[in-house]
Every structure is written in structure tokens, then in C-alpha cells.
C-alpha positions as CSV (number, residue, x, y, z in Angstrom):
1,X,1.2,8.9,-5.2
2,X,0.0,10.8,-1.8
3,X,-0.9,9.8,1.4
4,X,-4.3,9.9,0.6
5,X,-4.1,7.9,-2.8
6,X,-2.0,5.1,-1.3
7,X,-4.6,4.7,1.7
8,X,-7.4,4.9,-1.0
9,X,-5.8,2.2,-2.9
10,X,-5.5,0.1,0.0
11,X,-8.9,0.3,1.3
12,X,-10.1,-0.5,-2.4
13,X,-8.1,-3.6,-2.4
14,X,-9.3,-4.6,0.6
15,X,-6.2,-4.8,2.7
16,X,-5.7,-3.7,6.4
17,X,-2.6,-1.7,7.1
18,X,-1.3,-5.0,8.8
19,X,-2.3,-7.3,5.6
20,X,-0.8,-5.2,3.0
21,X,2.8,-4.9,5.0
22,X,2.9,-8.2,5.3
23,X,1.8,-8.8,1.3
24,X,4.8,-6.4,0.8
25,X,6.9,-7.6,3.1
26,X,7.2,-5.0,5.4
27,X,8.1,-6.5,8.7
28,X,5.6,-4.1,10.9
29,X,2.5,-2.5,9.7
30,X,3.8,0.7,11.4
31,X,5.7,1.5,7.3
32,X,2.3,1.5,5.8
33,X,1.1,4.0,8.5
34,X,3.9,6.2,7.9
35,X,2.7,6.5,4.4
36,X,-1.0,7.0,4.9
37,X,-0.5,9.2,8.0
38,X,-2.1,13.0,7.7
39,X,1.0,14.6,9.6
40,X,4.6,14.4,8.0
41,X,3.6,11.3,5.9
42,X,7.1,9.0,4.6
43,X,7.1,9.8,0.7
44,X,5.7,6.6,-0.9
45,X,8.5,5.3,-3.1
46,X,8.0,5.4,-7.0
47,X,8.5,1.8,-7.4
48,X,5.8,1.1,-4.8
49,X,3.3,3.7,-6.2
50,X,4.3,2.2,-9.2
51,X,3.1,-1.4,-8.2
52,X,0.3,0.3,-5.9
53,X,-1.1,1.3,-9.4
54,X,-0.9,-1.6,-11.2
55,X,-2.8,-3.5,-8.4
56,X,-5.6,-1.0,-8.4
57,X,-5.5,-1.2,-11.9
58,X,-6.3,-5.2,-12.0
59,X,-3.1,-6.7,-11.9
60,X,-2.6,-9.6,-9.7
61,X,0.5,-11.8,-9.2
62,X,-0.2,-15.6,-8.5
63,X,0.3,-15.1,-4.6
64,X,-2.2,-12.5,-4.2
65,X,-4.0,-13.2,-0.9
66,X,-7.4,-12.0,-1.3
């Protein structure tokens, strides 16, 4: 998953960077920002790419916040 794809999924899901970071268990929205930045983005780990794809395709866990 590219940085652009990750950002687009987050936006389609209606999360801010801070909301998604908290939902995924990251201590800071900076981690989400690192995945999305244009210059030298942090690679999106495979497990996170699969999870974001599942959410984008409609999967919702019981603790879905939105």
C-alpha cells in the first residue's frame, strides 16, 4: 500500500490522523503522518495494509468508533 493509498483509505473512512492513530493503538498521530507524508514516507507494514484494506472493503470490528 502506498502512502497515497493509505491516506485515501483513511479519508474515505472518515478518520483524522489522530483518530486513526488512537484506534490503531499508536501513542501519537505522528505515526500515521509518517505513513502519509509525501517526502520519504515510512513504508506501511503489510499487516496494516491488509487491515486498512479490510476496513475500506466494509469490515467493522465491534469497537469501531465511527
